[in-house]
N, C-alpha and C positions, 0 to 999 in steps of 0.2 A: 504493500500500500504506500502510496506516495505521501511524503510529509508536507507537501504543499497544502496551504489552506484553500479549501474549495470556495467558489463564489457563494456568498450568503452565509458563510460559516461564522458563528459567534466568536468573539475574540478570546474568551477565557480570561485568565488573569486573577488578581487577588479578589476582586468583587465577586467573580464567578465562584471562586472557592468559598467565600463567605456565605453566599446564598445557598450553594450546594450543601455546605456544612449544616445549615439550619434544617434543611430537608432530611439529611442523613441522621441528625439528632432525633428527629421524630421516629424514623425507622428503627434506630438504636433502641429507643424506649419500647417500641412495639415488640421488638424481638425479645427483650427482657420479659415482658408480660406473656408473650406467646410461649416461651420455653420455661417459664417458672414452674409449670406443672411437671416438667421432666424431673426436677429435683424433689418434687412433693408427691410423686405418684404413690409411694407406699403410705405416706401420711394421709393422702386423700382417701385411699382404700379403707384405712382405719377410721377416719373421721366420718365418712358417709356409709360405712359398713357395706361395701360393694365388692364383687368378685372381679376377675381379670377382664371379662367382657364388658362389664359396666364401667370399669375404670378406663378402658380404651375408648369408650363412648365419649368421654370428655374431649379427647384429642380429635376423634373422628368428627364430632359435631363442629368443633372449632375449624378443622380443615375443610369440612364440607361447606361451611359458610364462606370460608376464605376462597376456596376454589370457585364456588358458585358466584362470588362477587367479582371475579377477575375481569370478565368482559364488561359488565356494567360499570365497573370502576374505570376501565380503560376508556370507555365512551365518555364518562364524566370528566376524566382528565383532559381528553381531547376537546371537550366542549366548554368546561368551566375553568380550566387551568389548575395548576398545581396547588396554589395557596389555599383555595377553597376546599379542595378535596383532602389535603393534608390536615386542615383544621377540623373538618368533620371526622376524620379518622382518629385524631387525638382525643376528641370528645368521647367518641364511642369506646375506644380501647381503655381509656381511663375509667369510664363508668363500669366497664366490664370487670376490670381488676378490682375496683372497689366492691362491686357486687359479689365477686368471688370471695373476698375477704370476710364478708359478713353473712354469707349464705348459710342458713341453718339446715338446709336439706339438700339432698342429691339433685332434686328438680331445679331448685333455684340456682344451684351451682352450675348446672348444665346451661341454663338460660344466660348466666353471666359469661360463660366461656363462649357462647354463641355471639353475644354482643361484642366481646373482645375480638373474636375472629373477624367480625364485620369491620371494625375499626382498623385492625391490623391489615386487612386486605387493601386498604386505601393508601398504604404507605409506600411500598416498594415500587410499584408502577409510577407513582408520582415522582419518586426520587430519580428513576430512570429518565423520565421526561424532563425533569429539571436539568439533568446532565446534558441531554441533547440540546436544550435551549440555551445553555450557558457556555458549553465547551465545544471546540472544533470536533468535527466528525472523527478525525484520526485518533482523538483521545477517548473515543467511546468505549473500547474494550477495557482500558485501564480504569476509567471512571466507574464502569459497571462493577468490575472486580473489587475496587475499593469500597463501593457501597456494600457489596456482599461481605467484605472483610469487617466493616464497621458493624454490620448485623451480627456477625459471629462474635464480635466483642460484647454485644448485648447478651449473647448466649453465655459468654464467659462470666458476665456479672451474675447471671442466674446460678451457675454452678458454684461460684465462689462466694457471692454475697447473699443471695436469697436463701440458699441452703443453710448458711450459718444463722441468718436471722430467724429462719423457720424453727430451727432447733434451739435457738437462744431465747427469743422473746415470744415465740408462739405463732400460730397460724394467722389470726386476725391482725395483730400489729405488723407482721412481716408483709402481708399482701396490701394492707391499707397504707402502710408507710411507703411502699414502693410506688403506689399510685400517685404520690406527689410529683414524681418525675414527669408524669403525663401532663400535669398542670403547667409545669415549667416550660416544656417544649411547645405547648399550645400558645402560651403567651409570646414566646419567641417568634413563632410562626405568624401570629396575628400582627405583631408590631413591626417586623423587619423583613419578612420574606417577599421577594419579587419573582414573578413568573419568568421573566426574560429581561435581557438588557434593553436599554432604550435603542430604538431603531431596528430591533430584531423581532418585532411583533409578528406572530403567525398570520398567515394569509387567512382572512375570514372565509368560512365555509358555510353554505346554506344549511341550517338545521331545520329539517322538515319532519319532525316527529319520528314516527315509526319508519318512514321511508329512509331517513338518514341513518337510523340505527341499523336497519337491515343492510343498507349499502356498505356501511363501514365494516360490519362483520363479514359480509360476503366477500368484499374486495380483499380484506386482510387474509381470510381463510383461503382464497383462491391462489394466493402466492405459495408455491412449494416451500420457500424459505421460512414462512411463518409456521407451517405444519412441521417441517423438519426441526425448527427450533423448539416447538412444543414437545416433540418426541425425544429430543436430546435432553431437555429438562426433565421429562418424565422418567427416563431411564437412569439418569445419573444422580438425581438429588435424593431420592427417597431412602436409600439405606442409612445414610447419616441422619436424616430427619427423623426417621422412626426410632433410631438409637438414642438420639438426644432428646426428642420430644417426650418419650414415654418409656420405651422398653429397655433401654440401655442399662439403667440402674438396677431394675429387677433381674435382668439377665446376669449381670456381673455379681450381684449379691446372692441370688437364689440358685442360679445354675452353676456359677463358677466359684462360689464359696468365698468371695472377697468381702472385706468390711465395707461399710458405707463410705468411709474416708478414702480407701483405696479406689473404690469404684468412682467416686467423685473426681479423683485425680486423673483417672483414665478418660472420663468425660471431658475434663479440662484439656487433656491431650488432643482429643478430636478437634476442639475449638482452636487451639493454638496451631495445630497442623493446618487447619483450614485457612487461617490468617496468613501463614507463610506461603502455602501453595497458591493461594489466591493472587498474591503479588507476582509470583512466577508465571502463572497461567496468563494473567493480564498482559504482561510484557511480551510473552511469546505470541499470543494471538494478535496483539497490536502490530507486531513486526512481521509475522508470518501467518497470513490468513489461511494458508493451506494446512496449517497445523491444527485447525479447529476440530475436525472430525477424528483424526488420530488421537488427540488428547482426550476427547470425550469417550471414544470406544476403548482406549487403553485404560482409562480410569474404571470403566465398567468391568473390564476383564480382570484387572488386579483386585478390585473389590470382591468380585465373585470368588476368585481363587482364595483370598484370605478368609472369607466367610466359610467356604467349604472346608478349608484346613482346620478352622476353629471348631466347627460343628462336628466334624468327623474325627476329631482327635481321639486316639484309642486309649483314653483314660477318663476318669470321672471329671477332671477339670483340665482345661487347656493350660499350658505353662504360661507364666507371666510374660515371657518374651513374645509369645505369639499374640497375646491380648494387646500388648503394647504396639506391635506392628499393625494389627487389625485396626486399632484406634487411630494410628497415624495415617493409614490408608483411607479410612473413612473421612478424614479431613479433606481429602481431595474431591469428595462428592459435591460439595457446595460450589467450589470454583468451576468444576466441570459443568455443572448445571447452568452457570452463567454464560457458557459458550452458546447455549440455546438462543440467547438474545442477540448474539453476534451473527446468527443466521437470519433472525427475523428483522433486525434493524435495517440492513441494506435492502431488504425486499420490499420495504414500505416507505412511502413519502412521509415527511414530518407531520402532516395533519392526521396521519393514521398510526403514529407510533404508539400511542396509549392503548389503542384497541389491539394492535399486534402484540404488544408486550403482555397484555392481559391474557390473550390466547396462549402465548408461550408459557406464562407463569402458572397457568392452570395445570400443566402437565405433571410437574413434580408433586404438586399437592394432591392431585387425584391419585397418583401412585402411592403417596404416603398414607392417605386416608384408607385406601384399599388394603395396604399392608398392615396398618395398625389394626384394622378390623379382623383381618385374617389371622394375625398372630393371637389376638385376644380369644377368638373362637377356638383356634387350635389348642391353645394352652388349656382352656376349660375342657375341651373334648379329650385331651390326652393326659390329663392329670399333671399339667405343668411340664410337659416335655418340650424344652426349648429347641432341641435339635429339629424336631418335626415342625414346630411353629415357625422358626426362622427360615425354614426352607422355602417359605412363600416368597422370599426375596428373589430367588432364582427364577421363579415363574415370570414375575413382572420384568426382570431384566431381559429374559429371552424374548418376551413379547415386544419390548421397546426396541431392542436391537433389530428385530425383523422390520419394524416400521422405519427405522433410520436408514437401513440398507435399501429399502424400497424407494425412499424419497431423495436420497442424496444426489443421484444423477440429475434429476429434474431441477432441483434447487441450484446445483452448480451451473447448469446451462442458463437458467434464468438470471442468475447473478452476473454471469459473464456478459449477457445481453445488456443488462442495466449499466454495467461498467463501461461498455463500449459506447452506449447511447449518451452517458454523462460526459464522456471525454469529447464526443463530437459536439455536444452542446457547449462545452467549455471553450473549445477551439473557435466556435462561431460567436461567442459573446463579444459584442462591439466594445472597444475601449471607451472608458468614461471620459 
């Protein structure tokens, strides 16, 4: 990819970094709230007196709402802009976290997680759009990976801070206290965030109700790059998401015989690995677009190999070195899923980026939701046999790889056609 700035590219710079940082701060807090259940899974089971299937319903409902909101949120971002959507998201996920803190019953706790998922769904796509509005196109892969890295830092806060608060001051103070962070980022967004630099306003598009919605979705879905991006996201993200969001701690404690403290350290390793690998993947993709698919498929292959080695280890417990390697490799799942946006982004014009990103982002969360449910059902059906339950990971990986291989040729041809067309247009742009 050329380093030359394309016509109409935003300039970037310090102000762009400041605006983007506000948006990322909202996403950071949303991830803290989203993943806080991952360190509270066993506590939630005791508090609400539920089994594995009912416990998995917390995360499944949250992800169901999140996934279901992706296309509507993409449309909202394209129509209303980033500031309004991020503000709505902050209000909703803060209310959800507060509700979860004070929920006296399983039903009210479920409703709170659904509200949280709705607000969370409004953050990441907004941050991606903010990046495309404030930074040059060539910075897209790095900016997207950095956003994912900051999100994983939110996960780190959950494993290091929320877990300690939970066991130090108790359920309600821990969750209610963390909700204050939502109020802080809401104020920052309302007071300081701008959707785009002056002079780079998006081209107005006619919004004609249902016709506009159908056209946006249909045109984004018609692009092979959008669909390929969705399946890359689907296939790469969910192993780590499932592990961090709910089942990692129970697996390490109940199936592998580790203490909660040691299990928490391994969850932290997943997050730290994600942050390091995200920087590496972002730089590679920014400089070598041809590396996108090899990186994504390579991550899937290595992840599947490590999971198989761990689950099939011929002893009651896998050795610590293997668990450490597994968690380090799981850290690559998040950065690999971000590559999906690098297929969808060049396939769609600026006015359709939110919708295309929403479709792409649905992939991993649908896979995560499906796997969370399958693991919970299989654990109950097999008497907590984690080897059988976690084998569901391989089924979804195989299905996703099939879809990626089916679409890769069409997406590559379409992307080459767009690149040639943009170069021709650039050559014929008259001098100012």
